[in-house]
N, C-alpha and C positions, 0 to 999 in steps of 0.2 A: 532391539539392537540397531545401531546406526547403519544406514545404507551407504552406497558409494557416493551419493551426493553429499551426505553429511561428512563422511570421512575426507573427501576432497576439500570441502570447505574448511575443516579444521586444519588440514595440512597447509592450505593457502594462508589462513590467518596466522599460523605459527611462522610460516616462511616470511611473511611480510614484517611481522614484529621483530624477527631475528635480523632481517636485512636492515631494519631501521636502528638496530643496536639497542632495542628496548630490553629491560630486565625480563628474564624468563619466568613464565608462570604456567602452572598446570592449566590447560584449557578446560573450560566448563561450558558445555553446550546448553544454552538457555532456551533455544527454540530451533526447530529444524524442519519447518514446512516450506512456505514460499521462499523464505530466506533462512539461512542458518546464522544464528547469533552465537558467537563464541566469546565468552568472557575470558580475558587474560589480565588478571589483576584489576587495575582501575579502568581498563579499557574494554570495550566490546567491539569485536570485529563483525561486520555484517557482510555476508557472502551469499550471492544468489544460489538457490537450490531448485525448487520446482519451477521458478520463473525462468530458468535456463531453457525450458521447453517452449516458452512463449516469446522470449525476447533475446536478442543478441546485442553485443556491444555494451559500453559503459554509460550510455546516455542517461539511463534511469538512476544509476548511482550518482552521477554528477549532479543531476537535478535534486536528488534527495539531500545531498550535502549543501548545495547552494541555497535551496529554499530554507532548510533548517538553520543554516548560519544567518540568513537574512532575518528570520523570525527571532532567533536568539539575540541578535544585535539590537532588536527593537523591544526587547523585554518581554516577549511572548514566551510562555513556559512550554518549551519543547525539548525533547532529547537532543542534546547539542553535539555537533561533530567536534573532533579534536582540532586544535591548531598546532600544538607541539606534542607529538609529531603531527605532520600534516594529515588531514582526514583522507586524502586520496580522491578518487580511487587509485589504489595500488594494484599490482597484478602479480599473481603467483598461481601455479597450476592451471594457467590459462583462464583464471577467474578474476574479476574485479573485487577488490576488498576495500571497504571503507571503515574508518575507525571513529568510535564514538565514546563519550564519557559514560561510564557505567552510572545508571540512575537508579538508586534504591527506590523500591515501590512495593505496594501491597497488591499482589496479583489477585487477591480475592475480593477487593473492594469495588463496589459499583456505585457510581455517582447518581444522584437524583436527576430526573429529566431536565429540570431547569438549569442545573449546574452544567450538564453536558452541552445543552443548547447555547448557553451564554459563552462557554469556553470555545465552542466552535465558531460562534459569531465573532469572538475576539480574534481568532485566527483569520477569518475571512476579512475583517477590517484591516488587519495588518497586511495581508496579501495583496490588497488593492494597490499598494505602493510598490509591489515587486517589479523591478526593472528588467528582469531577464526574459529571454524568449521561452515560451511555453507551447506545448502542442495545442492544436485547435480542435482535434477530434477525439482525443483521449481514448476512451474505451472502444470507440468504433475502429480506430487504427489498431488497437490491441487485438480485437477480434479478427480483423483482416490478416494480421500476421499469423495468428494461430490457424486460421483456415488455410492459409497458403502453405504452412509447414506440416499440417497433420490431416489425415483423411478422416474427417468427421461427417456426420449425417448432413447431407446437402441442404436439408431444411434449415439448418442453423444459419448458414450464410444468407440464404434467402430472407430469413426472418430479420437478420441484422440490417439488411438493405431496406426492408419494409419499415423497421422501427426508425432508422435514420431519417426517413422521409416524414415521420410523424412528430419529430421533435419541434416544439414551437420556436418561432423566431423571437427570442427574448434576449435581454442584455446578458453579457457574459463577463466573467471575472476570474482571476486565479482561484482555484479550488484546492482543498486538501486532496481530493480525488479518490480516497478510500476511507471515508470517515465512519468506520464501524467501531464498536466498543473495544475490540482487541487492540486498536491503535490509540486508545486513551488510557493512560496508566495513572494510578493514584500515588502521588509522591508526598512526602512530608510537607512540601510547599503548596500542594494542591494539584488539580488535574493537569496532565502533561501529555501533549500529543506527540506522536512519532510517525515515521514512515511516510515521507513526502515524495517517494519516487513516482507516484501516480499523479502528482500535481499537474493540472492542465488548465487551460483557459476555457471555461464552459459555463453553462447556466447554473446558477446557485442551486437550482432544483436537483442537480445531480447529487451533490453532497447530502442534501436533505432527504432525498429518496433513499439513499443508503442508510442514513440515520433512522428514518421512520420505519424502513423495512426491517432493520436489525433490532431496533430498540423499542418500536411501537409508536403509535400515533401521538402519545403524550410528549415524546421528545420533539416531534415535528411541531406540535402545537406550542411548545415552550420557546421555539426559536424567536428571537426578538425582532422580527421583521416579517412583512407579508411576502408570500411567494405565490406565483401563479400555480393554481391547483392543476391545471391541465399539463403544465410543464412537469410538475412532480409526478403525475400519473404516467406520463410518457417515459420519464427517466426511471421510474420504478420498474416498468416493464423491461426496459433495456438492461437494468441491473439484474433482473431475474434471468434474462437470457445470458448475460455475462456469467452469472453463477453456474448455469447449466454447462456452458462451455468450459468453465474452469474445472468443474467436476471431472470432465473428460481429460483435461490436461493432468490433473492430479492422478487419475487412473493410469496414465502412461508411466508415471513413476512408481505408483503403488497399484499393481494390477488387481489386488483384492478389492479395490474401491470401484471397479468397473460396474458391478451390479447397482451400486448406489448412483453412479453416473447415468446408467441406463434408466433407472427409476426417475431421476430428475428430468431427463429428456422426455420420458413419457408423460410425466406430470405437467410439464410446460405446455405440451401440445394437446393435452386432453381437453 
């Protein structure tokens, strides 16, 4: 059953489309975890859910729209924001709502490692020309915000500080920021990335650490460029810490997940 976060997101999505004078459609919830995705006919409204516990303000939604539009205009296959009506963010129920074209895809399809790696490399190549301002600390700032808002084990903040000092001084560029398999969908036209709200200017190793940790070393090996192994190792450990912290954020919304969050914490420090 939908919780308060999902219900509020659906209300916000419907309120925005009604305000814009769009035809009425029965809302269909496609996803309801970090963000709630609500399909309304040919559009999908994206509304923050669990992320509300970690972030405030519309900066992430603005970045998602701006980066996705930039890539769409350069022919990179990504889920594209709408232009008519404007993608937003719009506001209802105190929540930012962005609007996207519904993109048919096969949720069960998994691409081979070389396809995933080449597709991500295409995104990286295009992002090097992105002219907008991007965060410079990405996940480190995210962790700081969470530590400031929630009473978590103090070892987590200390570990984030320690890991920040271990990150190698290497070249940086705009990244996807959350390049895991759930953000790559299989469309009739081919692999299609989505969810650029975590885009930041950081070491390429960050995206590749996520890809390797989630999809295995064969995906990392298939990436068509060499990457500093020490940087990948440092970013992988930071991603592991980020995952532990996020488990605890999820458990704030879903208290039944707290045992899993505690197990992840114990596993990290074991």
